[in-house]
C-alpha positions as a Markdown table, in Angstrom:
| # | Residue | x | y | z |
|---|---|---|---|---|
| 1 | Met | 47.6 | 1.5 | -37.5 |
| 2 | Lys | 44.8 | -0.3 | -39.2 |
| 3 | Ala | 45.0 | -3.7 | -37.3 |
| 4 | Leu | 44.6 | -1.5 | -33.9 |
| 5 | Leu | 41.2 | 0.6 | -35.8 |
| 6 | Leu | 39.6 | -2.9 | -35.8 |
| 7 | Ile | 40.5 | -3.8 | -32.1 |
| 8 | Leu | 39.1 | -0.3 | -31.4 |
| 9 | Leu | 36.0 | -0.8 | -33.3 |
| 10 | Ala | 35.2 | -4.3 | -32.0 |
| 11 | Ala | 35.7 | -2.9 | -28.7 |
| 12 | Val | 32.9 | -0.7 | -29.1 |
| 13 | Ala | 30.4 | -2.6 | -30.8 |
| 14 | Ala | 30.9 | -5.7 | -28.2 |
| 15 | Pro | 28.5 | -5.8 | -25.8 |
| 16 | Leu | 28.6 | -4.6 | -22.4 |
| 17 | Pro | 29.1 | -6.5 | -19.7 |
| 18 | Gln | 26.0 | -6.8 | -16.9 |
| 19 | Ser | 27.4 | -4.4 | -14.6 |
| 20 | Ala | 28.3 | -1.5 | -17.2 |
| 21 | Arg | 24.7 | -1.6 | -18.6 |
| 22 | Ala | 22.1 | 1.1 | -17.8 |
| 23 | Ala | 19.9 | -0.1 | -14.8 |
| 24 | Ala | 16.3 | 0.1 | -15.8 |
| 25 | Ala | 13.7 | 2.8 | -14.9 |
| 26 | Pro | 12.2 | 2.1 | -11.9 |
| 27 | Asp | 8.9 | 2.5 | -13.7 |
| 28 | Asp | 10.0 | -0.3 | -16.2 |
| 29 | Val | 10.9 | -2.5 | -13.5 |
| 30 | Ala | 7.3 | -1.6 | -11.8 |
| 31 | Arg | 5.6 | -2.8 | -15.0 |
| 32 | Tyr | 7.4 | -5.5 | -15.4 |
| 33 | Leu | 7.1 | -7.0 | -12.1 |
| 34 | Ala | 3.4 | -5.8 | -12.3 |
| 35 | Gly | 3.2 | -8.2 | -15.5 |
| 36 | Met | 2.6 | -5.3 | -17.9 |
| 37 | Pro | 3.8 | -4.3 | -21.2 |
| 38 | Val | 7.4 | -3.3 | -21.2 |
| 39 | Arg | 7.7 | -2.9 | -25.2 |
| 40 | Gly | 10.9 | -0.9 | -25.6 |
| 41 | Ser | 12.2 | -0.8 | -22.3 |
| 42 | Ala | 15.2 | -2.5 | -20.5 |
| 43 | Val | 13.6 | -5.0 | -19.3 |
| 44 | Glu | 11.3 | -6.1 | -22.4 |
| 45 | Thr | 14.4 | -9.3 | -23.6 |
| 46 | Leu | 13.5 | -10.3 | -19.7 |
| 47 | Ser | 9.3 | -10.5 | -20.6 |
| 48 | Arg | 9.8 | -13.2 | -23.3 |
| 49 | Gly | 10.1 | -16.1 | -21.2 |
| 50 | Ala | 7.2 | -18.2 | -20.6 |
| 51 | Glu | 7.9 | -17.9 | -17.0 |
| 52 | Trp | 7.1 | -14.4 | -16.9 |
| 53 | Val | 3.7 | -14.6 | -19.9 |
| 54 | Glu | 2.1 | -17.0 | -16.7 |
| 55 | His | 3.0 | -13.8 | -14.2 |
| 56 | Ala | 1.5 | -11.6 | -16.5 |
| 57 | Thr | -1.5 | -13.8 | -17.2 |
| 58 | Phe | -2.0 | -14.4 | -13.4 |
| 59 | Phe | -1.6 | -10.5 | -12.8 |
| 60 | Asp | -4.2 | -9.6 | -15.4 |
| 61 | Asp | -6.8 | -12.2 | -14.4 |
| 62 | Ala | -6.5 | -11.4 | -10.5 |
| 63 | Trp | -6.3 | -7.7 | -10.7 |
| 64 | Ala | -9.5 | -7.7 | -12.7 |
| 65 | Lys | -11.2 | -10.1 | -10.3 |
| 66 | Leu | -10.2 | -7.6 | -7.9 |
| 67 | Asp | -11.1 | -4.1 | -9.5 |
| 68 | Arg | -14.6 | -6.0 | -10.3 |
| 69 | Arg | -15.1 | -7.5 | -6.5 |
| 70 | Gln | -13.5 | -4.0 | -4.3 |
| 71 | Leu | -11.7 | -1.3 | -6.1 |
| 72 | Ala | -14.4 | -0.4 | -8.4 |
| 73 | Pro | -16.9 | -0.5 | -5.9 |
| 74 | Ile | -14.7 | 1.6 | -2.9 |
| 75 | Arg | -14.2 | 4.2 | -6.0 |
| 76 | Asp | -18.1 | 4.5 | -6.3 |
| 77 | Trp | -18.8 | 4.6 | -2.8 |
| 78 | Ser | -15.6 | 7.1 | -2.1 |
| 79 | Ala | -17.3 | 8.9 | -5.0 |
| 80 | Asn | -20.6 | 9.3 | -2.8 |
| 81 | Tyr | -19.6 | 9.8 | 0.3 |
| 82 | Leu | -16.3 | 11.1 | 0.4 |
| 83 | Gly | -17.0 | 14.1 | -1.1 |
| 84 | Asn | -15.3 | 16.9 | -3.1 |
| 85 | Pro | -12.6 | 14.6 | -5.5 |
| 86 | Gly | -10.1 | 17.2 | -6.5 |
| 87 | Asp | -9.5 | 17.0 | -2.5 |
| 88 | Arg | -5.0 | 16.8 | -2.9 |
| 89 | Ser | -4.7 | 17.0 | 1.1 |
| 90 | Pro | -2.4 | 13.9 | 2.9 |
| 91 | Val | -3.5 | 10.5 | 3.5 |
| 92 | Tyr | -2.5 | 8.5 | 6.9 |
| 93 | Tyr | -2.6 | 5.1 | 6.7 |
| 94 | Met | -1.3 | 3.4 | 9.7 |
| 95 | Phe | -0.6 | 0.3 | 10.2 |
| 96 | Ser | -1.3 | -0.4 | 6.6 |
| 97 | Gly | 2.2 | -2.4 | 5.3 |
| 98 | Pro | 2.3 | -1.9 | 2.0 |
| 99 | Asp | -1.0 | -1.5 | 1.0 |
| 100 | Phe | -1.5 | 1.6 | -1.3 |
| 101 | Leu | -3.9 | 0.1 | -3.0 |
| 102 | Tyr | -6.7 | 0.9 | -0.9 |
| 103 | Ala | -5.4 | 3.8 | 0.3 |
| 104 | His | -5.3 | 4.8 | -3.9 |
| 105 | Ala | -9.0 | 4.1 | -4.0 |
| 106 | Phe | -10.6 | 5.5 | -1.4 |
| 107 | Phe | -8.4 | 8.8 | -2.2 |
| 108 | Pro | -7.5 | 8.8 | -5.7 |
| 109 | Asn | -5.9 | 12.4 | -5.7 |
| 110 | Ala | -3.7 | 12.8 | -2.2 |
| 111 | Ser | -0.8 | 15.0 | -2.8 |
| 112 | Gln | 1.1 | 12.8 | -0.2 |
| 113 | Tyr | 0.5 | 9.3 | 0.9 |
| 114 | Ile | 1.9 | 8.4 | 4.2 |
| 115 | Leu | 1.9 | 4.8 | 4.9 |
| 116 | Cys | 3.9 | 2.7 | 7.7 |
| 117 | Gly | 4.5 | -0.6 | 9.0 |
| 118 | Thr | 7.1 | -3.0 | 10.6 |
| 119 | Glu | 7.8 | -4.9 | 7.3 |
| 120 | Pro | 11.4 | -3.8 | 5.7 |
| 121 | Ile | 12.1 | -1.8 | 3.2 |
| 122 | Gly | 13.9 | -3.1 | 0.2 |
| 123 | Asn | 15.5 | -2.0 | -2.9 |
| 124 | Val | 14.5 | -1.5 | -6.3 |
| 125 | Pro | 15.4 | -4.7 | -8.1 |
| 126 | Asp | 17.9 | -4.6 | -10.7 |
| 127 | Leu | 16.4 | -7.3 | -12.6 |
| 128 | Ser | 19.4 | -7.8 | -14.9 |
| 129 | Ala | 21.2 | -8.7 | -12.2 |
| 130 | Ile | 19.1 | -12.2 | -11.3 |
| 131 | Pro | 19.7 | -15.5 | -12.7 |
| 132 | Pro | 17.1 | -16.7 | -14.9 |
| 133 | Glu | 15.7 | -19.6 | -12.9 |
| 134 | Ala | 16.4 | -16.9 | -9.5 |
| 135 | Leu | 13.7 | -14.7 | -11.4 |
| 136 | Ala | 11.1 | -17.0 | -12.0 |
| 137 | Phe | 11.1 | -17.8 | -8.2 |
| 138 | Ala | 11.2 | -14.5 | -7.2 |
| 139 | Leu | 8.1 | -13.6 | -9.3 |
| 140 | Ala | 6.6 | -16.7 | -7.9 |
| 141 | Asn | 7.3 | -15.3 | -4.8 |
| 142 | Leu | 5.8 | -12.1 | -5.3 |
| 143 | Arg | 2.2 | -13.5 | -6.7 |
| 144 | Lys | 2.8 | -15.3 | -3.1 |
| 145 | Ser | 3.0 | -12.2 | -0.9 |
| 146 | Leu | 0.4 | -10.5 | -2.8 |
| 147 | Ser | -2.2 | -13.3 | -2.5 |
| 148 | Ser | -3.8 | -12.7 | 0.7 |
| 149 | Leu | -4.2 | -8.7 | 0.0 |
| 150 | Leu | -5.4 | -9.8 | -3.9 |
| 151 | Ser | -8.2 | -12.7 | -2.3 |
| 152 | Trp | -9.5 | -10.7 | 1.0 |
| 153 | Ser | -8.1 | -7.2 | 1.1 |
| 154 | Phe | -5.5 | -7.1 | 4.0 |
| 155 | Phe | -2.4 | -8.7 | 4.5 |
| 156 | Ile | -1.6 | -11.8 | 7.0 |
| 157 | Thr | 1.4 | -10.0 | 8.7 |
| 158 | Lys | 3.1 | -13.1 | 10.0 |
| 159 | Asp | 3.8 | -14.3 | 6.3 |
| 160 | Met | 4.7 | -10.9 | 4.5 |
| 161 | Lys | 7.7 | -10.9 | 7.3 |
| 162 | Val | 8.6 | -14.0 | 5.3 |
| 163 | Asp | 8.2 | -13.1 | 1.9 |
| 164 | Leu | 9.2 | -9.6 | 2.2 |
| 165 | Arg | 13.0 | -11.5 | 3.6 |
| 166 | Gln | 13.4 | -13.1 | 0.2 |
| 167 | Asn | 16.8 | -12.3 | -1.4 |
| 168 | Gln | 16.2 | -11.2 | -5.0 |
| 169 | Leu | 12.7 | -8.9 | -4.6 |
| 170 | Ser | 13.2 | -8.2 | -1.0 |
| 171 | Gly | 10.7 | -5.3 | 1.4 |
| 172 | Thr | 7.9 | -3.6 | 0.2 |
| 173 | Leu | 8.9 | -1.8 | -2.4 |
| 174 | Pro | 8.8 | -4.1 | -5.3 |
| 175 | Val | 5.0 | -4.5 | -3.4 |
| 176 | Leu | 4.5 | -0.7 | -3.7 |
| 177 | Met | 6.2 | -0.6 | -7.2 |
| 178 | Val | 3.5 | -3.4 | -8.9 |
| 179 | Phe | 0.7 | -1.5 | -7.1 |
| 180 | Leu | 1.4 | 1.9 | -8.5 |
| 181 | Ala | 1.7 | 0.3 | -12.3 |
| 182 | Arg | -1.1 | -1.8 | -11.6 |
| 183 | Ser | -3.2 | 1.9 | -10.7 |
| 184 | Gly | -2.3 | 3.6 | -13.7 |
| 185 | Cys | 0.8 | 5.8 | -12.3 |
| 186 | Arg | 4.1 | 6.5 | -13.6 |
| 187 | Ile | 7.1 | 6.6 | -11.3 |
| 188 | Asp | 9.1 | 9.5 | -11.7 |
| 189 | Ala | 11.6 | 8.6 | -9.0 |
| 190 | Val | 12.5 | 6.6 | -5.8 |
| 191 | Glu | 14.3 | 7.8 | -3.0 |
| 192 | Asn | 15.6 | 7.1 | 0.7 |
| 193 | Val | 14.6 | 8.8 | 3.1 |
| 194 | Ser | 14.3 | 8.9 | 6.9 |
| 195 | Ala | 11.7 | 10.3 | 9.6 |
| 196 | Gly | 14.2 | 10.3 | 12.6 |
| 197 | Lys | 15.5 | 7.6 | 14.4 |
| 198 | Asn | 14.6 | 4.2 | 13.8 |
| 199 | Ala | 12.1 | 5.5 | 11.1 |
| 200 | Pro | 14.0 | 4.6 | 7.8 |
| 201 | Gly | 11.3 | 5.3 | 4.3 |
| 202 | Val | 11.5 | 5.4 | 1.1 |
| 203 | Gln | 9.6 | 8.1 | -1.2 |
| 204 | Ile | 8.1 | 7.0 | -4.8 |
| 205 | Arg | 7.3 | 10.4 | -6.5 |
| 206 | Phe | 4.8 | 9.4 | -9.2 |
| 207 | Thr | 2.3 | 10.7 | -11.8 |
| 208 | Gly | -1.4 | 9.3 | -11.4 |
| 209 | Arg | -4.4 | 8.7 | -13.6 |
| 210 | Asp | -4.8 | 12.6 | -14.4 |
| 211 | Gly | -1.8 | 14.0 | -14.6 |
| 212 | Asn | -0.8 | 15.1 | -11.0 |
| 213 | Ala | 2.6 | 14.7 | -9.2 |
| 214 | Gln | 1.9 | 13.0 | -5.9 |
| 215 | Ile | 4.5 | 11.1 | -3.7 |
| 216 | Leu | 4.0 | 7.9 | -1.6 |
| 217 | Thr | 6.0 | 7.6 | 1.4 |
| 218 | Tyr | 6.1 | 4.2 | 3.4 |
| 219 | Leu | 8.2 | 4.2 | 6.7 |
| 220 | Ser | 9.1 | 1.3 | 8.6 |
| 221 | Thr | 8.9 | 1.9 | 12.2 |
| 222 | Asp | 7.2 | 0.6 | 15.6 |
| 223 | Leu | 3.9 | 2.6 | 16.5 |
| 224 | Ser | 4.0 | 1.8 | 19.7 |
| 225 | Asp | 3.6 | 4.8 | 22.1 |
| 226 | Gly | 7.9 | 4.6 | 23.4 |
| 227 | Pro | 9.0 | 3.6 | 19.7 |
| 228 | Val | 7.2 | 6.5 | 18.1 |
| 229 | Lys | 7.8 | 9.2 | 20.6 |
| 230 | Ser | 11.5 | 8.9 | 20.1 |
| 231 | Ser | 11.7 | 7.9 | 16.5 |
| 232 | Gly | 10.3 | 11.5 | 15.3 |
| 233 | Phe | 8.0 | 9.4 | 13.4 |
| 234 | Leu | 4.8 | 11.8 | 14.5 |
| 235 | Arg | 6.4 | 14.9 | 13.9 |
| 236 | Tyr | 7.5 | 14.0 | 10.4 |
| 237 | Cys | 3.9 | 13.0 | 9.7 |
| 238 | Ala | 2.4 | 16.8 | 11.6 |
| 239 | Gln | 4.1 | 18.7 | 8.8 |
| 240 | Phe | 1.8 | 17.8 | 5.8 |
| 241 | Gly | -1.1 | 19.2 | 7.9 |
| 242 | Gln | -4.5 | 18.3 | 8.7 |
| 243 | Gly | -5.3 | 14.9 | 6.3 |
| 244 | Arg | -7.2 | 12.1 | 5.7 |
| 245 | Ser | -7.1 | 8.3 | 7.7 |
| 246 | Leu | -7.6 | 5.0 | 6.5 |
| 247 | Leu | -7.2 | 2.0 | 8.3 |
| 248 | Lys | -8.3 | -1.2 | 8.0 |
| 249 | Ala | -6.9 | -4.9 | 9.6 |
| 250 | Ala | -4.8 | -2.6 | 12.3 |
| 251 | Ser | -5.1 | -5.7 | 14.3 |
| 252 | Tyr | -6.9 | -3.9 | 17.3 |
| 253 | Leu | -3.7 | -2.2 | 18.2 |
| 254 | Met | -5.4 | 1.0 | 19.4 |
| 255 | His | -7.2 | -0.8 | 21.6 |
| 256 | Glu | -4.3 | -1.4 | 23.5 |
| 257 | Ala | -2.8 | 1.5 | 25.8 |
| 258 | Arg | 0.6 | 1.5 | 24.7 |
| 259 | Phe | -0.8 | 2.7 | 21.2 |
| 260 | Asn | -1.9 | 6.2 | 22.8 |
| 261 | Ser | 0.3 | 8.5 | 20.8 |
| 262 | Val | -0.7 | 7.6 | 17.8 |
| 263 | Arg | -4.5 | 7.1 | 18.7 |
| 264 | Glu | -4.6 | 11.0 | 19.7 |
| 265 | Phe | -2.2 | 11.9 | 16.5 |
| 266 | Leu | -5.5 | 10.5 | 14.0 |
| 267 | Leu | -8.2 | 12.0 | 16.3 |
| 268 | Ala | -6.3 | 15.5 | 16.6 |
| 269 | Gln | -4.9 | 15.4 | 12.5 |
| 270 | Ser | -7.4 | 13.8 | 10.9 |
| 271 | Lys | -10.7 | 15.8 | 9.0 |
| 272 | Val | -12.0 | 12.4 | 7.7 |
| 273 | Ile | -11.6 | 9.0 | 9.2 |
| 274 | Val | -12.6 | 5.6 | 7.4 |
| 275 | Gln | -12.2 | 2.6 | 9.3 |
| 276 | Asp | -13.3 | -0.5 | 10.3 |
| 277 | Asp | -13.5 | -1.8 | 14.0 |
| 278 | Ser | -10.1 | -2.8 | 14.3 |
| 279 | Gly | -9.5 | 1.0 | 14.4 |
| 280 | Ile | -9.9 | 3.3 | 17.1 |
| 281 | Pro | -12.4 | 2.2 | 19.5 |
| 282 | Leu | -16.1 | 4.4 | 19.4 |
| 283 | Arg | -15.4 | 4.9 | 23.3 |
| 284 | Tyr | -12.6 | 7.6 | 21.8 |
| 285 | Tyr | -14.2 | 9.4 | 19.6 |
| 286 | Asp | -16.2 | 11.8 | 21.3 |
| 287 | Pro | -19.7 | 12.7 | 20.3 |
| 288 | Ala | -19.8 | 16.4 | 20.7 |
| 289 | Arg | -16.8 | 16.5 | 18.5 |
| 290 | Trp | -17.0 | 13.6 | 16.0 |
| 291 | Gln | -20.1 | 12.2 | 13.2 |
| 292 | Leu | -20.1 | 8.8 | 12.9 |
| 293 | Arg | -22.0 | 7.3 | 9.8 |
| 294 | Cys | -21.9 | 3.5 | 9.4 |
| 295 | Phe | -21.7 | 1.1 | 6.8 |
| 296 | Gly | -22.3 | -2.8 | 6.3 |
| 297 | Ala | -23.0 | -4.8 | 9.3 |
| 298 | Tyr | -21.0 | -5.7 | 12.7 |
| 299 | Leu | -21.0 | -9.1 | 13.7 |
| 300 | Gly | -17.6 | -8.6 | 16.3 |
| 301 | Pro | -14.2 | -9.5 | 15.3 |
| 302 | Ile | -12.9 | -12.4 | 14.3 |
| 303 | Asp | -12.1 | -15.2 | 16.3 |
| 304 | Leu | -8.6 | -14.4 | 16.7 |
| 305 | Phe | -9.6 | -10.9 | 17.9 |
| 306 | Lys | -12.4 | -12.0 | 19.6 |
| 307 | Gln | -11.9 | -10.0 | 23.1 |
| 308 | His | -12.1 | -6.7 | 21.3 |
| 309 | Tyr | -15.9 | -6.9 | 20.4 |
| 310 | Gln | -17.6 | -3.6 | 21.2 |
| 311 | Pro | -21.1 | -3.5 | 22.5 |
| 312 | Gly | -21.5 | 0.3 | 22.2 |
| 313 | Phe | -20.8 | -0.5 | 18.2 |
| 314 | Ala | -23.5 | -3.1 | 18.1 |
| 315 | Glu | -26.0 | -0.2 | 19.8 |
| 316 | Leu | -24.5 | 1.9 | 17.1 |
| 317 | Tyr | -25.0 | -0.3 | 14.0 |
| 318 | Glu | -28.5 | -1.1 | 15.5 |
| 319 | Arg | -29.9 | 1.9 | 16.0 |
| 320 | Ser | -27.8 | 4.1 | 12.5 |
| 321 | Asn | -30.0 | 1.5 | 10.3 |
| 322 | Pro | -26.5 | 1.5 | 8.4 |
| 323 | Pro | -26.9 | 1.0 | 4.5 |
| 324 | Pro | -25.3 | -2.1 | 2.5 |
| 325 | Leu | -21.5 | -2.1 | 2.0 |
| 326 | Pro | -20.9 | -3.0 | -2.1 |
| 327 | Phe | -17.6 | -4.4 | -1.1 |
| 328 | Gly | -15.4 | -6.6 | 1.9 |
| 329 | Phe | -13.2 | -4.4 | 4.1 |
| 330 | Gly | -10.9 | -5.3 | 7.3 |
| 331 | Tyr | -11.1 | -8.9 | 8.5 |
| 332 | Gln | -14.9 | -10.0 | 7.9 |
| 333 | Val | -14.1 | -10.8 | 4.2 |
| 334 | Gln | -17.4 | -10.6 | 2.9 |
| 335 | Pro | -19.6 | -7.5 | 1.7 |
| 336 | Thr | -22.8 | -8.5 | 4.0 |
| 337 | Arg | -20.0 | -9.0 | 6.9 |
| 338 | Ser | -18.0 | -6.5 | 6.8 |
| 339 | Asn | -18.1 | -2.7 | 8.4 |
| 340 | Val | -16.9 | 0.8 | 7.7 |
| 341 | Val | -17.5 | 3.5 | 10.2 |
| 342 | Leu | -17.3 | 6.7 | 8.1 |
| 343 | Ala | -15.7 | 9.5 | 10.9 |
| 344 | Thr | -15.8 | 13.1 | 10.6 |
| 345 | Pro | -16.0 | 15.5 | 12.8 |
| 346 | Arg | -18.7 | 18.0 | 13.3 |
């Protein structure tokens, strides 16, 4: 009997195999991936290696520079020009990829953020199941996938398609988790959702810096006319009512006839649109309905999109004498070369 008792006590004291350990909470995983303190969490032991310390040092430095150069000026600009800081109406950010960061900087108090792109979703990673050498590589690849946004304010789509398909930290979800953590938000729950046929997504419930409950939904779908009409994506968005829209580095897709549906949705569903010249073309803004205010300078598209130069945009800028932009926006990285148009219904 004594021998049996010793065996049972030894079994209780023995460490659980990896598969039986409790998974880390999504917020702890987010903080780990973002290079933020995780003391007292299930992933604390993983933060003691030199690779994670290097990862955390990189993010601390990169985020300090990004906040000083971009995010803090955007927050100030938003407070000055977008009005009503307590507005909790939804934010629609089409062609966004996983760029929650800029949506939150412009509209910090939204009840809902609806982001959309063609990038895959992925899962909350089980960090304990990743071998140490593979985890070091995964963290390095995560830094690489974020490098263009941290440096220039936009993702390079073709690079993202490669970076977000690695095995350990695949999809947009790890990137979204990093942005939430670094934006001072606490992740409460993560679950899969769907906006209809061929529009799978993920919904993240989180608590913002002010203590309000908020929701971020990322949906992976094709926004061109045929697929978006059959998927139900726009009907899904419409249920949230009138909102505010952000368009940045949108590849000038809504300049093409095959993106009529999403363009018409935004014009009908938005009470504010913040965009650069790659968003909705000027010709679709009815002067009887929309008031446009310009900021920065319009120098035309970068060479890759030079066919989308808008003479009317240049004329609008020339006659409106716009105030300068304190931050870079879209494909023209420097503030002195960037343009922002604030569109509000009359």
